[in-house]
C-alpha positions in Angstrom: 5.1 99.3 89.9 7.5 96.3 89.9 11.3 96.5 90.1 13.7 94.5 88.0 13.1 91.2 89.9 9.3 91.7 90.2 9.5 93.1 93.7 6.7 95.6 94.2 7.7 98.9 95.8 4.7 98.4 98.0 6.6 95.6 99.7 9.3 98.0 100.7 6.7 100.3 102.1 5.0 97.5 104.0 8.2 96.2 105.4 9.3 99.7 106.4 6.0 100.2 108.2 6.5 96.9 110.0 9.9 98.1 111.2 8.5 101.4 112.4 5.9 99.4 114.4 8.7 97.2 115.8 10.7 100.1 116.9 7.8 101.9 118.6 6.7 98.7 120.3 10.2 97.9 121.6 10.4 101.4 123.1 6.9 101.2 124.5 7.5 97.7 126.0 10.8 98.8 127.5 9.2 101.9 129.1 6.2 100.0 130.3 8.4 97.3 131.9 10.6 99.8 133.6 7.6 101.7 134.9 6.2 98.4 136.3 9.4 97.3 137.9 11.8 100.3 138.2 14.0 98.5 140.7 14.6 95.3 138.6 18.4 96.1 138.8 18.2 97.1 142.5 15.6 94.8 144.0 16.7 95.4 147.6 15.7 99.1 147.2 12.2 98.3 145.9 9.6 99.7 148.3 7.0 97.2 147.0 9.2 94.2 147.6 7.7 92.9 150.8 4.1 94.0 150.6 3.0 93.6 146.9 5.2 91.0 145.3 2.1 89.2 144.1 1.0 92.3 142.2 4.4 92.4 140.5 4.1 88.7 139.5 0.7 89.4 137.9 2.1 92.5 136.1 5.0 90.3 134.8 2.5 87.7 133.5 0.5 90.4 131.7 3.7 91.9 130.3 5.0 88.5 129.1 1.6 87.8 127.4 1.8 91.1 125.6 5.4 90.7 124.4 4.8 87.1 123.3 1.7 88.1 121.4 3.4 91.0 119.7 6.4 88.9 118.7 4.3 86.1 117.4 2.2 88.5 115.3 5.1 90.6 114.2 7.3 87.7 113.2 4.5 86.1 111.3 3.8 89.4 109.4 7.5 89.8 108.5 7.8 86.2 107.4 4.6 86.5 105.2 6.0 89.6 103.6 9.3 87.9 102.8 7.3 85.2 101.0 4.9 87.6 99.2 7.9 89.7 98.1 9.7 86.7 96.8 12.7 87.3 99.1 12.9 83.7 100.2 13.7 82.7 96.6 15.9 85.7 95.8 17.7 86.0 99.1 17.5 82.5 100.7 20.5 82.8 103.0 19.6 86.2 104.2 16.0 85.1 104.9 17.2 82.0 106.7 19.4 84.0 109.0 16.5 86.3 109.7 14.2 83.4 110.5 16.8 81.9 112.7 17.1 85.2 114.6 13.3 85.2 115.1 13.5 81.6 116.4 16.3 82.6 118.8 14.3 85.5 120.2 11.2 83.4 120.5 13.1 80.7 122.3 14.7 83.1 124.8 11.3 84.7 125.4 9.8 81.3 126.1 12.6 80.5 128.5 11.8 83.7 130.4 8.1 82.6 130.5 8.9 79.1 131.6 11.2 80.4 134.4 8.9 83.1 135.7 7.4 80.9 138.4 10.8 79.9 139.8 12.9 83.0 139.2 12.5 86.2 141.3 10.1 88.5 139.5 12.7 91.3 139.3 15.1 89.0 137.5 12.4 88.1 135.0 11.6 91.7 134.4 15.4 92.4 133.9 15.7 89.5 131.5 12.8 90.8 129.5 14.0 94.4 129.4 17.4 93.1 128.3 16.0 90.8 125.6 13.8 93.6 124.1 16.8 96.0 124.1 19.1 93.5 122.5 16.5 92.4 120.0 15.8 95.9 118.9 19.5 96.9 118.6 20.9 93.7 117.1 18.0 92.4 115.1 17.1 95.7 113.6 20.6 96.3 112.6 21.8 92.9 111.6 18.6 91.5 109.9 15.8 94.0 109.4 18.1 96.6 107.8 19.5 94.0 105.4 16.1 92.9 104.2 14.9 96.4 103.8 18.0 97.2 101.7 17.4 94.0 99.6 13.8 95.0 99.0 15.0 98.5 97.9 17.7 97.1 95.7 15.5 94.5 94.1 12.5 96.8 93.7 
């Protein structure tokens, strides 16, 4: 059934499901990263530091590929839903802020990827853990919640 502005209630459900997936993936990625590099905040205490640094670098490359892949797919799905739901026309400023936030997260993620070969591995892990935590806390509150509320209100 459509709401007063033609927004389908199914769009709210779809966006809500995307946000649930986002939250679970952020938690999963954070836990996975910390399990791979538990000493990213205390590198001198790391028992693997001298003998298996190359394994940590490979694990970082795998983690970066997974996070980049998830963000690319997730942001594309969110942006497609904004278009299908008509939010870009009904809430253009809000959607523009949301898209800009996606661009900022993607840019920072790509900075971490680009620096991975010249920055100590533990620093890259720390930067990635921090980015995911900040993204989930700030983006979910500042942007995702607003769009979910707009869908609810318009639907």
